[in-house]
C-alpha positions as CSV (number, residue, x, y, z in Angstrom):
1,M,110.0,99.9,135.7
2,A,112.5,97.9,133.7
3,D,110.1,95.1,133.1
4,T,107.4,97.4,131.7
5,Q,109.9,99.1,129.5
6,Q,111.0,95.8,128.0
7,V,107.4,94.7,127.4
8,D,106.7,98.1,125.7
9,E,109.9,97.8,123.5
10,A,109.0,94.2,122.5
11,A,105.4,95.3,121.6
12,D,106.8,98.2,119.6
13,R,109.2,95.9,117.7
14,K,106.3,93.4,117.0
15,Q,104.1,96.2,115.7
16,A,106.9,97.6,113.5
17,A,107.6,94.2,112.0
18,K,103.8,93.8,111.3
19,A,103.7,97.2,109.6
20,E,106.8,96.3,107.5
21,R,105.1,93.1,106.3
22,Q,101.9,95.0,105.4
23,V,104.0,97.6,103.5
24,A,105.8,94.9,101.6
25,R,102.5,93.0,100.7
26,L,100.8,96.2,99.5
27,A,103.9,97.4,97.5
28,K,104.0,94.0,95.8
29,Q,100.3,94.2,94.9
30,I,100.7,97.8,93.6
31,S,103.7,96.7,91.5
32,S,101.8,93.8,90.1
33,F,98.9,96.1,89.1
34,A,101.4,98.5,87.5
35,Q,103.0,95.7,85.6
36,A,99.7,94.3,84.4
37,H,98.5,97.8,83.2
38,G,101.6,99.2,81.6
39,G,102.4,101.4,84.6
40,A,100.3,103.1,87.2
41,E,99.7,106.2,89.2
42,G,97.9,106.4,92.6
43,Q,96.3,108.5,95.2
44,I,95.8,107.9,98.9
45,A,92.6,108.8,100.6
46,Y,92.2,108.8,104.4
47,L,89.3,106.5,105.6
48,G,89.4,107.3,109.3
49,Q,89.7,104.4,111.7
50,K,89.5,102.0,108.8
51,G,92.8,103.2,107.4
52,A,93.6,104.5,104.0
53,R,92.5,103.7,100.4
54,I,95.0,103.5,97.7
55,V,93.3,104.2,94.3
56,L,95.4,102.9,91.4
57,V,95.0,103.9,87.7
58,G,96.9,102.1,85.1
59,E,98.3,103.6,81.9
60,D,95.7,101.5,80.0
61,G,92.8,103.1,82.0
62,G,92.3,100.1,84.2
63,W,91.7,101.0,87.8
64,G,91.5,99.4,91.2
65,D,92.0,100.1,94.9
66,L,93.6,98.6,98.0
67,V,93.0,99.4,101.6
68,A,95.9,99.8,104.1
69,P,95.4,99.7,107.8
70,T,96.9,103.2,108.3
71,Y,97.8,106.2,106.2
72,A,101.5,105.8,107.0
73,V,101.5,102.2,105.8
74,A,99.8,103.3,102.6
75,E,102.3,106.1,102.0
76,Q,105.2,103.7,102.6
77,A,103.8,101.1,100.2
78,V,103.2,103.6,97.4
79,Q,106.8,104.9,97.9
80,K,108.2,101.4,97.9
81,S,106.3,100.5,94.7
82,G,107.7,103.5,92.9
83,I,104.5,104.7,91.3
84,T,103.6,108.4,90.9
85,E,101.4,109.6,93.8
86,H,98.8,112.3,93.3
87,E,97.5,114.6,96.0
88,S,93.9,114.4,94.8
89,F,91.8,112.4,92.4
90,D,90.9,115.1,89.8
91,G,91.9,116.6,86.5
92,D,94.1,114.7,84.1
93,F,94.6,111.9,86.6
94,A,90.8,111.2,86.9
95,A,90.4,111.5,83.2
96,K,92.7,108.4,82.7
97,V,90.1,106.1,84.2
98,K,88.2,104.0,81.7
99,T,84.9,102.6,82.7
100,G,82.8,100.0,81.0
101,P,79.2,99.0,80.9
102,Y,79.4,97.2,84.3
103,E,80.6,100.3,86.1
104,W,78.0,102.5,84.4
105,S,75.2,100.2,85.3
106,R,76.3,99.9,88.9
107,M,76.7,103.7,89.2
108,A,73.4,104.4,87.6
109,G,71.6,101.6,89.4
110,I,67.8,101.7,89.3
111,Q,67.7,105.2,87.7
112,L,68.7,103.8,84.3
113,G,67.3,100.3,84.7
114,G,70.6,98.8,85.7
115,P,71.1,96.2,88.4
116,S,70.2,97.5,91.9
117,N,72.9,98.1,94.4
118,G,71.3,95.7,96.9
């Protein structure tokens, strides 16, 4: 029994250390985005087994996203980065996003003669 417990504890410590590294890496990327865009706000969306998506919107309207392996890692990264987190992507927060011709052509795709999504 003691051997099994030690193996479990070692595995738990290893998993916790990996999660800490993931949090630190994501927080650094979020902070870099915020610095490049005059500040940022974000929203976390659950992706199921794939993890969680962190959508970032800069004060200048620039946007991007990151994928975290778990929702908990995403939450910790957002908290560590110090940006404002929104519960949903709507209203004033969504209105801050600025899109350009590339995004419009990709969203419209074939309907408006833009490049296909294939």
